[in-house]
PDB file with one MODEL, atoms N, CA, C and O in Angstrom:
MODEL        1
ATOM      1  N   UNK A   1      99.026 114.526  93.151  1.00  0.00           N
ATOM      2  CA  UNK A   1      98.516 113.395  93.908  1.00  0.00           C
ATOM      3  C   UNK A   1      99.653 112.710  94.627  1.00  0.00           C
ATOM      4  O   UNK A   1     100.828 112.936  94.335  1.00  0.00           O
ATOM      5  N   UNK A   2      99.279 111.868  95.574  1.00  0.00           N
ATOM      6  CA  UNK A   2     100.274 111.169  96.366  1.00  0.00           C
ATOM      7  C   UNK A   2     101.097 110.224  95.496  1.00  0.00           C
ATOM      8  O   UNK A   2     100.633 109.740  94.464  1.00  0.00           O
ATOM      9  N   UNK A   3     102.302 109.980  95.927  1.00  0.00           N
ATOM     10  CA  UNK A   3     103.228 109.096  95.220  1.00  0.00           C
ATOM     11  C   UNK A   3     102.783 107.627  95.285  1.00  0.00           C
ATOM     12  O   UNK A   3     103.117 106.843  94.396  1.00  0.00           O
ATOM     13  N   UNK A   4     102.046 107.257  96.313  1.00  0.00           N
ATOM     14  CA  UNK A   4     101.647 105.853  96.491  1.00  0.00           C
ATOM     15  C   UNK A   4     100.603 105.473  95.441  1.00  0.00           C
ATOM     16  O   UNK A   4      99.542 106.094  95.377  1.00  0.00           O
ATOM     17  N   UNK A   5     100.893 104.451  94.610  1.00  0.00           N
ATOM     18  CA  UNK A   5      99.989 104.097  93.512  1.00  0.00           C
ATOM     19  C   UNK A   5      98.669 103.475  93.963  1.00  0.00           C
ATOM     20  O   UNK A   5      97.712 103.442  93.189  1.00  0.00           O
ATOM     21  N   UNK A   6      98.599 102.976  95.215  1.00  0.00           N
ATOM     22  CA  UNK A   6      97.392 102.302  95.683  1.00  0.00           C
ATOM     23  C   UNK A   6      96.433 103.213  96.449  1.00  0.00           C
ATOM     24  O   UNK A   6      95.373 102.759  96.880  1.00  0.00           O
ATOM     25  N   UNK A   7      96.781 104.476  96.626  1.00  0.00           N
ATOM     26  CA  UNK A   7      95.880 105.388  97.341  1.00  0.00           C
ATOM     27  C   UNK A   7      94.696 105.742  96.452  1.00  0.00           C
ATOM     28  O   UNK A   7      94.844 105.923  95.243  1.00  0.00           O
ATOM     29  N   UNK A   8      93.549 105.837  97.048  1.00  0.00           N
ATOM     30  CA  UNK A   8      92.325 106.161  96.333  1.00  0.00           C
ATOM     31  C   UNK A   8      92.460 107.487  95.584  1.00  0.00           C
ATOM     32  O   UNK A   8      92.025 107.600  94.438  1.00  0.00           O
ATOM     33  N   UNK A   9      93.057 108.479  96.221  1.00  0.00           N
ATOM     34  CA  UNK A   9      93.200 109.792  95.579  1.00  0.00           C
ATOM     35  C   UNK A   9      94.132 109.754  94.378  1.00  0.00           C
ATOM     36  O   UNK A   9      93.951 110.521  93.432  1.00  0.00           O
ATOM     37  N   UNK A  10      95.127 108.871  94.402  1.00  0.00           N
ATOM     38  CA  UNK A  10      96.023 108.724  93.256  1.00  0.00           C
ATOM     39  C   UNK A  10      95.242 108.200  92.059  1.00  0.00           C
ATOM     40  O   UNK A  10      95.366 108.718  90.950  1.00  0.00           O
ATOM     41  N   UNK A  11      94.441 107.175  92.292  1.00  0.00           N
ATOM     42  CA  UNK A  11      93.610 106.628  91.220  1.00  0.00           C
ATOM     43  C   UNK A  11      92.613 107.653  90.697  1.00  0.00           C
ATOM     44  O   UNK A  11      92.388 107.748  89.490  1.00  0.00           O
ATOM     45  N   UNK A  12      92.015 108.420  91.607  1.00  0.00           N
ATOM     46  CA  UNK A  12      91.056 109.451  91.221  1.00  0.00           C
ATOM     47  C   UNK A  12      91.742 110.515  90.360  1.00  0.00           C
ATOM     48  O   UNK A  12      91.202 110.918  89.330  1.00  0.00           O
ATOM     49  N   UNK A  13      92.921 110.970  90.771  1.00  0.00           N
ATOM     50  CA  UNK A  13      93.652 111.987  90.007  1.00  0.00           C
ATOM     51  C   UNK A  13      94.021 111.476  88.619  1.00  0.00           C
ATOM     52  O   UNK A  13      93.906 112.205  87.634  1.00  0.00           O
ATOM     53  N   UNK A  14      94.460 110.230  88.543  1.00  0.00           N
ATOM     54  CA  UNK A  14      94.828 109.656  87.241  1.00  0.00           C
ATOM     55  C   UNK A  14      93.610 109.491  86.338  1.00  0.00           C
ATOM     56  O   UNK A  14      93.696 109.686  85.125  1.00  0.00           O
ATOM     57  N   UNK A  15      92.473 109.130  86.936  1.00  0.00           N
ATOM     58  CA  UNK A  15      91.229 108.991  86.179  1.00  0.00           C
ATOM     59  C   UNK A  15      90.803 110.337  85.580  1.00  0.00           C
ATOM     60  O   UNK A  15      90.468 110.419  84.398  1.00  0.00           O
ATOM     61  N   UNK A  16      90.821 111.372  86.392  1.00  0.00           N
ATOM     62  CA  UNK A  16      90.462 112.721  85.939  1.00  0.00           C
ATOM     63  C   UNK A  16      91.457 113.193  84.884  1.00  0.00           C
ATOM     64  O   UNK A  16      91.074 113.803  83.886  1.00  0.00           O
ATOM     65  N   UNK A  17      92.734 112.907  85.113  1.00  0.00           N
ATOM     66  CA  UNK A  17      93.780 113.311  84.178  1.00  0.00           C
ATOM     67  C   UNK A  17      93.523 112.744  82.787  1.00  0.00           C
ATOM     68  O   UNK A  17      93.608 113.456  81.787  1.00  0.00           O
ATOM     69  N   UNK A  18      93.209 111.464  82.740  1.00  0.00           N
ATOM     70  CA  UNK A  18      92.967 110.815  81.447  1.00  0.00           C
ATOM     71  C   UNK A  18      91.695 111.344  80.800  1.00  0.00           C
ATOM     72  O   UNK A  18      91.661 111.589  79.594  1.00  0.00           O
ATOM     73  N   UNK A  19      90.656 111.519  81.600  1.00  0.00           N
ATOM     74  CA  UNK A  19      89.368 111.961  81.050  1.00  0.00           C
ATOM     75  C   UNK A  19      89.405 113.408  80.570  1.00  0.00           C
ATOM     76  O   UNK A  19      88.793 113.746  79.556  1.00  0.00           O
ATOM     77  N   UNK A  20      90.123 114.259  81.298  1.00  0.00           N
ATOM     78  CA  UNK A  20      90.116 115.697  81.010  1.00  0.00           C
ATOM     79  C   UNK A  20      91.391 116.184  80.315  1.00  0.00           C
ATOM     80  O   UNK A  20      91.466 117.341  79.904  1.00  0.00           O
ATOM     81  N   UNK A  21      92.387 115.310  80.183  1.00  0.00           N
ATOM     82  CA  UNK A  21      93.647 115.722  79.568  1.00  0.00           C
ATOM     83  C   UNK A  21      94.446 116.683  80.429  1.00  0.00           C
ATOM     84  O   UNK A  21      95.168 117.541  79.922  1.00  0.00           O
ATOM     85  N   UNK A  22      94.305 116.525  81.752  1.00  0.00           N
ATOM     86  CA  UNK A  22      95.010 117.393  82.700  1.00  0.00           C
ATOM     87  C   UNK A  22      96.249 116.660  83.201  1.00  0.00           C
ATOM     88  O   UNK A  22      96.173 115.497  83.594  1.00  0.00           O
ATOM     89  N   UNK A  23      97.372 117.337  83.183  1.00  0.00           N
ATOM     90  CA  UNK A  23      98.616 116.737  83.681  1.00  0.00           C
ATOM     91  C   UNK A  23      98.577 116.659  85.204  1.00  0.00           C
ATOM     92  O   UNK A  23      98.147 117.602  85.868  1.00  0.00           O
ATOM     93  N   UNK A  24      99.021 115.548  85.746  1.00  0.00           N
ATOM     94  CA  UNK A  24      99.133 115.403  87.195  1.00  0.00           C
ATOM     95  C   UNK A  24     100.595 115.221  87.580  1.00  0.00           C
ATOM     96  O   UNK A  24     101.436 114.878  86.749  1.00  0.00           O
ATOM     97  N   UNK A  25     100.876 115.456  88.845  1.00  0.00           N
ATOM     98  CA  UNK A  25     102.228 115.298  89.362  1.00  0.00           C
ATOM     99  C   UNK A  25     102.149 114.463  90.630  1.00  0.00           C
ATOM    100  O   UNK A  25     101.394 114.788  91.547  1.00  0.00           O
ATOM    101  N   UNK A  26     102.926 113.390  90.684  1.00  0.00           N
ATOM    102  CA  UNK A  26     103.011 112.576  91.893  1.00  0.00           C
ATOM    103  C   UNK A  26     104.041 113.211  92.824  1.00  0.00           C
ATOM    104  O   UNK A  26     105.144 113.560  92.404  1.00  0.00           O
ATOM    105  N   UNK A  27     103.664 113.354  94.096  1.00  0.00           N
ATOM    106  CA  UNK A  27     104.546 113.996  95.073  1.00  0.00           C
ATOM    107  C   UNK A  27     104.483 113.228  96.385  1.00  0.00           C
ATOM    108  O   UNK A  27     103.395 112.916  96.870  1.00  0.00           O
ATOM    109  N   UNK A  28     105.629 112.923  96.957  1.00  0.00           N
ATOM    110  CA  UNK A  28     105.671 112.280  98.264  1.00  0.00           C
ATOM    111  C   UNK A  28     104.941 113.192  99.241  1.00  0.00           C
ATOM    112  O   UNK A  28     105.223 114.389  99.295  1.00  0.00           O
ATOM    113  N   UNK A  29     104.011 112.645 100.010  1.00  0.00           N
ATOM    114  CA  UNK A  29     103.114 113.517 100.765  1.00  0.00           C
ATOM    115  C   UNK A  29     103.780 114.280 101.906  1.00  0.00           C
ATOM    116  O   UNK A  29     103.220 115.274 102.368  1.00  0.00           O
ATOM    117  N   UNK A  30     104.940 113.862 102.373  1.00  0.00           N
ATOM    118  CA  UNK A  30     105.624 114.652 103.393  1.00  0.00           C
ATOM    119  C   UNK A  30     106.135 115.967 102.791  1.00  0.00           C
ATOM    120  O   UNK A  30     106.122 117.001 103.458  1.00  0.00           O
ATOM    121  N   UNK A  31     106.582 115.925 101.535  1.00  0.00           N
ATOM    122  CA  UNK A  31     106.929 117.179 100.847  1.00  0.00           C
ATOM    123  C   UNK A  31     105.694 118.058 100.707  1.00  0.00           C
ATOM    124  O   UNK A  31     105.762 119.272 100.899  1.00  0.00           O
ATOM    125  N   UNK A  32     104.561 117.437 100.372  1.00  0.00           N
ATOM    126  CA  UNK A  32     103.324 118.201 100.212  1.00  0.00           C
ATOM    127  C   UNK A  32     102.930 118.893 101.511  1.00  0.00           C
ATOM    128  O   UNK A  32     102.438 120.021 101.484  1.00  0.00           O
ATOM    129  N   UNK A  33     103.139 118.229 102.651  1.00  0.00           N
ATOM    130  CA  UNK A  33     102.837 118.858 103.941  1.00  0.00           C
ATOM    131  C   UNK A  33     103.664 120.130 104.128  1.00  0.00           C
ATOM    132  O   UNK A  33     103.137 121.168 104.528  1.00  0.00           O
ATOM    133  N   UNK A  34     104.951 120.042 103.837  1.00  0.00           N
ATOM    134  CA  UNK A  34     105.823 121.208 104.025  1.00  0.00           C
ATOM    135  C   UNK A  34     105.449 122.317 103.046  1.00  0.00           C
ATOM    136  O   UNK A  34     105.402 123.486 103.427  1.00  0.00           O
ATOM    137  N   UNK A  35     105.183 121.966 101.793  1.00  0.00           N
ATOM    138  CA  UNK A  35     104.740 122.970 100.814  1.00  0.00           C
ATOM    139  C   UNK A  35     103.474 123.674 101.292  1.00  0.00           C
ATOM    140  O   UNK A  35     103.348 124.888 101.132  1.00  0.00           O
ATOM    141  N   UNK A  36     102.539 122.934 101.876  1.00  0.00           N
ATOM    142  CA  UNK A  36     101.283 123.552 102.310  1.00  0.00           C
ATOM    143  C   UNK A  36     101.499 124.497 103.489  1.00  0.00           C
ATOM    144  O   UNK A  36     100.854 125.542 103.568  1.00  0.00           O
ATOM    145  N   UNK A  37     102.394 124.144 104.399  1.00  0.00           N
ATOM    146  CA  UNK A  37     102.697 125.038 105.525  1.00  0.00           C
ATOM    147  C   UNK A  37     103.350 126.323 105.020  1.00  0.00           C
ATOM    148  O   UNK A  37     103.042 127.413 105.503  1.00  0.00           O
ATOM    149  N   UNK A  38     104.251 126.191 104.047  1.00  0.00           N
ATOM    150  CA  UNK A  38     104.888 127.381 103.474  1.00  0.00           C
ATOM    151  C   UNK A  38     103.852 128.265 102.794  1.00  0.00           C
ATOM    152  O   UNK A  38     103.888 129.487 102.942  1.00  0.00           O
ATOM    153  N   UNK A  39     102.933 127.662 102.053  1.00  0.00           N
ATOM    154  CA  UNK A  39     101.887 128.436 101.369  1.00  0.00           C
ATOM    155  C   UNK A  39     100.971 129.118 102.381  1.00  0.00           C
ATOM    156  O   UNK A  39     100.632 130.292 102.230  1.00  0.00           O
ATOM    157  N   UNK A  40     100.575 128.378 103.406  1.00  0.00           N
ATOM    158  CA  UNK A  40      99.679 128.935 104.426  1.00  0.00           C
ATOM    159  C   UNK A  40     100.297 130.153 105.107  1.00  0.00           C
ATOM    160  O   UNK A  40      99.594 131.097 105.468  1.00  0.00           O
ATOM    161  N   UNK A  41     101.617 130.124 105.280  1.00  0.00           N
ATOM    162  CA  UNK A  41     102.320 131.218 105.952  1.00  0.00           C
ATOM    163  C   UNK A  41     102.939 132.219 104.983  1.00  0.00           C
ATOM    164  O   UNK A  41     103.706 133.093 105.386  1.00  0.00           O
ATOM    165  N   UNK A  42     102.598 132.086 103.701  1.00  0.00           N
ATOM    166  CA  UNK A  42     103.074 133.001 102.651  1.00  0.00           C
ATOM    167  C   UNK A  42     104.595 133.123 102.629  1.00  0.00           C
ATOM    168  O   UNK A  42     105.143 134.192 102.363  1.00  0.00           O
ATOM    169  N   UNK A  43     105.260 132.011 102.911  1.00  0.00           N
ATOM    170  CA  UNK A  43     106.723 131.973 102.873  1.00  0.00           C
ATOM    171  C   UNK A  43     107.184 131.693 101.447  1.00  0.00           C
ATOM    172  O   UNK A  43     106.658 130.800 100.782  1.00  0.00           O
ATOM    173  N   UNK A  44     108.156 132.448 100.986  1.00  0.00           N
ATOM    174  CA  UNK A  44     108.734 132.249  99.652  1.00  0.00           C
ATOM    175  C   UNK A  44     110.198 131.863  99.805  1.00  0.00           C
ATOM    176  O   UNK A  44     110.940 132.492 100.559  1.00  0.00           O
ATOM    177  N   UNK A  45     110.609 130.819  99.080  1.00  0.00           N
ATOM    178  CA  UNK A  45     112.010 130.423  99.085  1.00  0.00           C
ATOM    179  C   UNK A  45     112.253 129.160  99.884  1.00  0.00           C
ATOM    180  O   UNK A  45     111.310 128.470 100.273  1.00  0.00           O
ATOM    181  N   UNK A  46     113.523 128.859 100.130  1.00  0.00           N
ATOM    182  CA  UNK A  46     113.868 127.606 100.800  1.00  0.00           C
ATOM    183  C   UNK A  46     113.512 127.623 102.281  1.00  0.00           C
ATOM    184  O   UNK A  46     113.519 128.668 102.932  1.00  0.00           O
ATOM    185  N   UNK A  47     113.201 126.436 102.793  1.00  0.00           N
ATOM    186  CA  UNK A  47     112.901 126.277 104.216  1.00  0.00           C
ATOM    187  C   UNK A  47     113.178 124.837 104.622  1.00  0.00           C
ATOM    188  O   UNK A  47     113.087 123.920 103.806  1.00  0.00           O
ATOM    189  N   UNK A  48     113.515 124.654 105.886  1.00  0.00           N
ATOM    190  CA  UNK A  48     113.642 123.320 106.466  1.00  0.00           C
ATOM    191  C   UNK A  48     112.322 122.955 107.116  1.00  0.00           C
ATOM    192  O   UNK A  48     111.697 123.785 107.776  1.00  0.00           O
ATOM    193  N   UNK A  49     111.902 121.724 106.931  1.00  0.00           N
ATOM    194  CA  UNK A  49     110.662 121.281 107.549  1.00  0.00           C
ATOM    195  C   UNK A  49     110.804 119.884 108.110  1.00  0.00           C
ATOM    196  O   UNK A  49     111.553 119.061 107.583  1.00  0.00           O
ATOM    197  N   UNK A  50     110.074 119.622 109.191  1.00  0.00           N
ATOM    198  CA  UNK A  50     110.018 118.289 109.773  1.00  0.00           C
ATOM    199  C   UNK A  50     108.654 117.695 109.477  1.00  0.00           C
ATOM    200  O   UNK A  50     107.630 118.307 109.782  1.00  0.00           O
ATOM    201  N   UNK A  51     108.630 116.525 108.896  1.00  0.00           N
ATOM    202  CA  UNK A  51     107.383 115.813 108.631  1.00  0.00           C
ATOM    203  C   UNK A  51     107.366 114.579 109.521  1.00  0.00           C
ATOM    204  O   UNK A  51     108.137 113.639 109.321  1.00  0.00           O
ATOM    205  N   UNK A  52     106.486 114.597 110.494  1.00  0.00           N
ATOM    206  CA  UNK A  52     106.443 113.531 111.496  1.00  0.00           C
ATOM    207  C   UNK A  52     105.024 112.983 111.639  1.00  0.00           C
ATOM    208  O   UNK A  52     104.603 112.639 112.744  1.00  0.00           O
ATOM    209  N   UNK A  53     104.296 112.899 110.550  1.00  0.00           N
ATOM    210  CA  UNK A  53     102.870 112.569 110.617  1.00  0.00           C
ATOM    211  C   UNK A  53     102.560 111.095 110.437  1.00  0.00           C
ATOM    212  O   UNK A  53     101.388 110.721 110.472  1.00  0.00           O
ATOM    213  N   UNK A  54     103.512 110.279 110.256  1.00  0.00           N
ATOM    214  CA  UNK A  54     103.246 108.861 110.017  1.00  0.00           C
ATOM    215  C   UNK A  54     104.074 108.362 108.857  1.00  0.00           C
ATOM    216  O   UNK A  54     105.179 108.848 108.616  1.00  0.00           O
ATOM    217  N   UNK A  55     103.540 107.394 108.138  1.00  0.00           N
ATOM    218  CA  UNK A  55     104.312 106.781 107.066  1.00  0.00           C
ATOM    219  C   UNK A  55     103.708 107.068 105.703  1.00  0.00           C
ATOM    220  O   UNK A  55     102.523 107.371 105.567  1.00  0.00           O
ATOM    221  N   UNK A  56     104.568 106.962 104.702  1.00  0.00           N
ATOM    222  CA  UNK A  56     104.147 107.139 103.316  1.00  0.00           C
ATOM    223  C   UNK A  56     105.206 106.585 102.393  1.00  0.00           C
ATOM    224  O   UNK A  56     106.370 106.451 102.772  1.00  0.00           O
ATOM    225  N   UNK A  57     104.795 106.264 101.177  1.00  0.00           N
ATOM    226  CA  UNK A  57     105.732 105.740 100.193  1.00  0.00           C
ATOM    227  C   UNK A  57     106.727 106.825  99.806  1.00  0.00           C
ATOM    228  O   UNK A  57     106.338 107.937  99.450  1.00  0.00           O
ATOM    229  N   UNK A  58     108.014 106.495  99.877  1.00  0.00           N
ATOM    230  CA  UNK A  58     109.056 107.460  99.552  1.00  0.00           C
ATOM    231  C   UNK A  58     109.497 107.393  98.108  1.00  0.00           C
ATOM    232  O   UNK A  58     109.149 106.465  97.378  1.00  0.00           O
ATOM    233  N   UNK A  59     110.268 108.388  97.705  1.00  0.00           N
ATOM    234  CA  UNK A  59     110.787 108.445  96.335  1.00  0.00           C
ATOM    235  C   UNK A  59     111.697 107.256  96.018  1.00  0.00           C
ATOM    236  O   UNK A  59     111.845 106.868  94.859  1.00  0.00           O
ATOM    237  N   UNK A  60     112.301 106.685  97.057  1.00  0.00           N
ATOM    238  CA  UNK A  60     113.179 105.528  96.874  1.00  0.00           C
ATOM    239  C   UNK A  60     112.409 104.208  96.993  1.00  0.00           C
ATOM    240  O   UNK A  60     113.017 103.139  97.046  1.00  0.00           O
ATOM    241  N   UNK A  61     111.082 104.281  97.033  1.00  0.00           N
ATOM    242  CA  UNK A  61     110.176 103.132  97.113  1.00  0.00           C
ATOM    243  C   UNK A  61     110.278 102.382  98.429  1.00  0.00           C
ATOM    244  O   UNK A  61     109.894 101.215  98.507  1.00  0.00           O
ATOM    245  N   UNK A  62     110.797 103.044  99.477  1.00  0.00           N
ATOM    246  CA  UNK A  62     110.735 102.509 100.831  1.00  0.00           C
ATOM    247  C   UNK A  62     109.666 103.308 101.568  1.00  0.00           C
ATOM    248  O   UNK A  62     109.203 104.339 101.081  1.00  0.00           O
ATOM    249  N   UNK A  63     109.279 102.825 102.741  1.00  0.00           N
ATOM    250  CA  UNK A  63     108.292 103.537 103.536  1.00  0.00           C
ATOM    251  C   UNK A  63     109.007 104.608 104.348  1.00  0.00           C
ATOM    252  O   UNK A  63     109.922 104.317 105.118  1.00  0.00           O
ATOM    253  N   UNK A  64     108.576 105.845 104.164  1.00  0.00           N
ATOM    254  CA  UNK A  64     109.131 106.967 104.907  1.00  0.00           C
ATOM    255  C   UNK A  64     108.262 107.233 106.121  1.00  0.00           C
ATOM    256  O   UNK A  64     107.060 106.972 106.107  1.00  0.00           O
ATOM    257  N   UNK A  65     108.875 107.752 107.166  1.00  0.00           N
ATOM    258  CA  UNK A  65     108.132 108.129 108.358  1.00  0.00           C
ATOM    259  C   UNK A  65     109.012 108.901 109.308  1.00  0.00           C
ATOM    260  O   UNK A  65     109.643 108.311 110.185  1.00  0.00           O
ATOM    261  N   UNK A  66     109.066 110.194 109.155  1.00  0.00           N
ATOM    262  CA  UNK A  66     109.882 111.061 110.003  1.00  0.00           C
ATOM    263  C   UNK A  66     111.083 111.580 109.247  1.00  0.00           C
ATOM    264  O   UNK A  66     112.154 110.973 109.265  1.00  0.00           O
ATOM    265  N   UNK A  67     110.896 112.721 108.574  1.00  0.00           N
ATOM    266  CA  UNK A  67     111.962 113.279 107.736  1.00  0.00           C
ATOM    267  C   UNK A  67     112.247 114.741 108.080  1.00  0.00           C
ATOM    268  O   UNK A  67     111.372 115.491 108.514  1.00  0.00           O
ATOM    269  N   UNK A  68     113.507 115.109 107.866  1.00  0.00           N
ATOM    270  CA  UNK A  68     113.899 116.513 107.816  1.00  0.00           C
ATOM    271  C   UNK A  68     114.069 116.833 106.334  1.00  0.00           C
ATOM    272  O   UNK A  68     114.888 116.224 105.645  1.00  0.00           O
ATOM    273  N   UNK A  69     113.284 117.795 105.856  1.00  0.00           N
ATOM    274  CA  UNK A  69     113.234 118.078 104.422  1.00  0.00           C
ATOM    275  C   UNK A  69     113.627 119.510 104.127  1.00  0.00           C
ATOM    276  O   UNK A  69     113.289 120.426 104.877  1.00  0.00           O
ATOM    277  N   UNK A  70     114.338 119.695 103.036  1.00  0.00           N
ATOM    278  CA  UNK A  70     114.610 121.022 102.496  1.00  0.00           C
ATOM    279  C   UNK A  70     113.650 121.211 101.332  1.00  0.00           C
ATOM    280  O   UNK A  70     113.664 120.436 100.376  1.00  0.00           O
ATOM    281  N   UNK A  71     112.818 122.240 101.413  1.00  0.00           N
ATOM    282  CA  UNK A  71     111.814 122.504 100.388  1.00  0.00           C
ATOM    283  C   UNK A  71     111.969 123.948  99.925  1.00  0.00           C
ATOM    284  O   UNK A  71     112.042 124.866 100.741  1.00  0.00           O
ATOM    285  N   UNK A  72     112.018 124.137  98.624  1.00  0.00           N
ATOM    286  CA  UNK A  72     112.065 125.481  98.036  1.00  0.00           C
ATOM    287  C   UNK A  72     110.823 125.642  97.160  1.00  0.00           C
ATOM    288  O   UNK A  72     110.726 125.047  96.086  1.00  0.00           O
ATOM    289  N   UNK A  73     109.880 126.450  97.631  1.00  0.00           N
ATOM    290  CA  UNK A  73     108.621 126.583  96.896  1.00  0.00           C
ATOM    291  C   UNK A  73     108.700 127.572  95.737  1.00  0.00           C
ATOM    292  O   UNK A  73     107.738 127.699  94.980  1.00  0.00           O
ATOM    293  N   UNK A  74     109.799 128.262  95.583  1.00  0.00           N
ATOM    294  CA  UNK A  74     109.982 129.120  94.404  1.00  0.00           C
ATOM    295  C   UNK A  74     110.576 128.310  93.249  1.00  0.00           C
ATOM    296  O   UNK A  74     110.125 128.421  92.109  1.00  0.00           O
ATOM    297  N   UNK A  75     111.574 127.508  93.547  1.00  0.00           N
ATOM    298  CA  UNK A  75     112.219 126.682  92.518  1.00  0.00           C
ATOM    299  C   UNK A  75     111.498 125.349  92.326  1.00  0.00           C
ATOM    300  O   UNK A  75     111.818 124.594  91.409  1.00  0.00           O
ATOM    301  N   UNK A  76     110.514 125.059  93.203  1.00  0.00           N
ATOM    302  CA  UNK A  76     109.807 123.773  93.210  1.00  0.00           C
ATOM    303  C   UNK A  76     110.789 122.611  93.305  1.00  0.00           C
ATOM    304  O   UNK A  76     110.695 121.629  92.569  1.00  0.00           O
ATOM    305  N   UNK A  77     111.735 122.754  94.234  1.00  0.00           N
ATOM    306  CA  UNK A  77     112.724 121.715  94.501  1.00  0.00           C
ATOM    307  C   UNK A  77     112.576 121.244  95.940  1.00  0.00           C
ATOM    308  O   UNK A  77     112.126 121.991  96.808  1.00  0.00           O
ATOM    309  N   UNK A  78     112.956 120.011  96.178  1.00  0.00           N
ATOM    310  CA  UNK A  78     112.908 119.469  97.521  1.00  0.00           C
ATOM    311  C   UNK A  78     113.938 118.349  97.653  1.00  0.00           C
ATOM    312  O   UNK A  78     114.321 117.704  96.677  1.00  0.00           O
ATOM    313  N   UNK A  79     114.374 118.143  98.902  1.00  0.00           N
ATOM    314  CA  UNK A  79     115.380 117.118  99.160  1.00  0.00           C
ATOM    315  C   UNK A  79     115.218 116.607 100.586  1.00  0.00           C
ATOM    316  O   UNK A  79     115.011 117.387 101.515  1.00  0.00           O
ATOM    317  N   UNK A  80     115.313 115.307 100.747  1.00  0.00           N
ATOM    318  CA  UNK A  80     115.291 114.722 102.098  1.00  0.00           C
ATOM    319  C   UNK A  80     116.707 114.795 102.650  1.00  0.00           C
ATOM    320  O   UNK A  80     117.638 114.245 102.063  1.00  0.00           O
ATOM    321  N   UNK A  81     116.865 115.476 103.781  1.00  0.00           N
ATOM    322  CA  UNK A  81     118.180 115.657 104.380  1.00  0.00           C
ATOM    323  C   UNK A  81     118.485 114.625 105.452  1.00  0.00           C
ATOM    324  O   UNK A  81     119.640 114.234 105.624  1.00  0.00           O
ATOM    325  N   UNK A  82     117.471 114.181 106.169  1.00  0.00           N
ATOM    326  CA  UNK A  82     117.674 113.219 107.256  1.00  0.00           C
ATOM    327  C   UNK A  82     116.390 112.431 107.464  1.00  0.00           C
ATOM    328  O   UNK A  82     115.308 112.857 107.060  1.00  0.00           O
ATOM    329  N   UNK A  83     116.532 111.268 108.105  1.00  0.00           N
ATOM    330  CA  UNK A  83     115.379 110.403 108.363  1.00  0.00           C
ATOM    331  C   UNK A  83     115.666 109.541 109.576  1.00  0.00           C
ATOM    332  O   UNK A  83     116.809 109.404 110.013  1.00  0.00           O
ATOM    333  N   UNK A  84     114.591 108.961 110.110  1.00  0.00           N
ATOM    334  CA  UNK A  84     114.751 107.944 111.138  1.00  0.00           C
ATOM    335  C   UNK A  84     115.238 106.661 110.466  1.00  0.00           C
ATOM    336  O   UNK A  84     115.058 106.478 109.262  1.00  0.00           O
ATOM    337  N   UNK A  85     115.841 105.793 111.234  1.00  0.00           N
ATOM    338  CA  UNK A  85     116.289 104.504 110.704  1.00  0.00           C
ATOM    339  C   UNK A  85     115.092 103.675 110.272  1.00  0.00           C
ATOM    340  O   UNK A  85     114.003 103.804 110.831  1.00  0.00           O
ATOM    341  N   UNK A  86     115.298 102.813 109.264  1.00  0.00           N
ATOM    342  CA  UNK A  86     114.254 101.896 108.830  1.00  0.00           C
ATOM    343  C   UNK A  86     113.993 100.872 109.919  1.00  0.00           C
ATOM    344  O   UNK A  86     114.901 100.473 110.649  1.00  0.00           O
ATOM    345  N   UNK A  87     112.733 100.451 110.019  1.00  0.00           N
ATOM    346  CA  UNK A  87     112.376  99.376 110.926  1.00  0.00           C
ATOM    347  C   UNK A  87     111.227  98.596 110.321  1.00  0.00           C
ATOM    348  O   UNK A  87     110.482  99.108 109.485  1.00  0.00           O
ATOM    349  N   UNK A  88     111.094  97.379 110.741  1.00  0.00           N
ATOM    350  CA  UNK A  88     110.033  96.522 110.216  1.00  0.00           C
ATOM    351  C   UNK A  88     108.709  96.881 110.899  1.00  0.00           C
ATOM    352  O   UNK A  88     108.656  97.151 112.099  1.00  0.00           O
ATOM    353  N   UNK A  89     107.645  96.874 110.092  1.00  0.00           N
ATOM    354  CA  UNK A  89     106.311  97.129 110.624  1.00  0.00           C
ATOM    355  C   UNK A  89     105.525  95.829 110.586  1.00  0.00           C
ATOM    356  O   UNK A  89     105.356  95.247 109.515  1.00  0.00           O
ATOM    357  N   UNK A  90     105.043  95.364 111.726  1.00  0.00           N
ATOM    358  CA  UNK A  90     104.288  94.114 111.733  1.00  0.00           C
ATOM    359  C   UNK A  90     103.024  94.260 110.884  1.00  0.00           C
ATOM    360  O   UNK A  90     102.196  95.140 111.118  1.00  0.00           O
ATOM    361  N   UNK A  91     102.896  93.363 109.880  1.00  0.00           N
ATOM    362  CA  UNK A  91     101.737  93.390 109.027  1.00  0.00           C
ATOM    363  C   UNK A  91     101.695  94.566 108.064  1.00  0.00           C
ATOM    364  O   UNK A  91     100.724  94.729 107.325  1.00  0.00           O
ATOM    365  N   UNK A  92     102.733  95.379 108.066  1.00  0.00           N
ATOM    366  CA  UNK A  92     102.743  96.574 107.223  1.00  0.00           C
ATOM    367  C   UNK A  92     103.573  96.401 105.979  1.00  0.00           C
ATOM    368  O   UNK A  92     104.054  95.309 105.674  1.00  0.00           O
ATOM    369  N   UNK A  93     103.732  97.488 105.270  1.00  0.00           N
ATOM    370  CA  UNK A  93     104.491  97.480 104.029  1.00  0.00           C
ATOM    371  C   UNK A  93     105.974  97.499 104.315  1.00  0.00           C
ATOM    372  O   UNK A  93     106.783  97.495 103.387  1.00  0.00           O
TER     373      UNK A  93
ENDMDL
END
């Protein structure tokens, strides 16, 4: 499920987890986008990906929006290599 604790899907995943005893994993959704592209293209191993789809809660608890990510779908490792500068969002998080 998404890393953001206030997303509806996060609450749903946690609810199912508790009811069914299923382990869940919180993942920053930009990493999830890159993992899904790698899976769709049957790519194995490390890859660089650009996630430019908007904003989301980051692992550092800041709002992310525009990352260059290193994702390894065999080792299940990922790392943010670069990002756009932080800026204030009017009325946003």
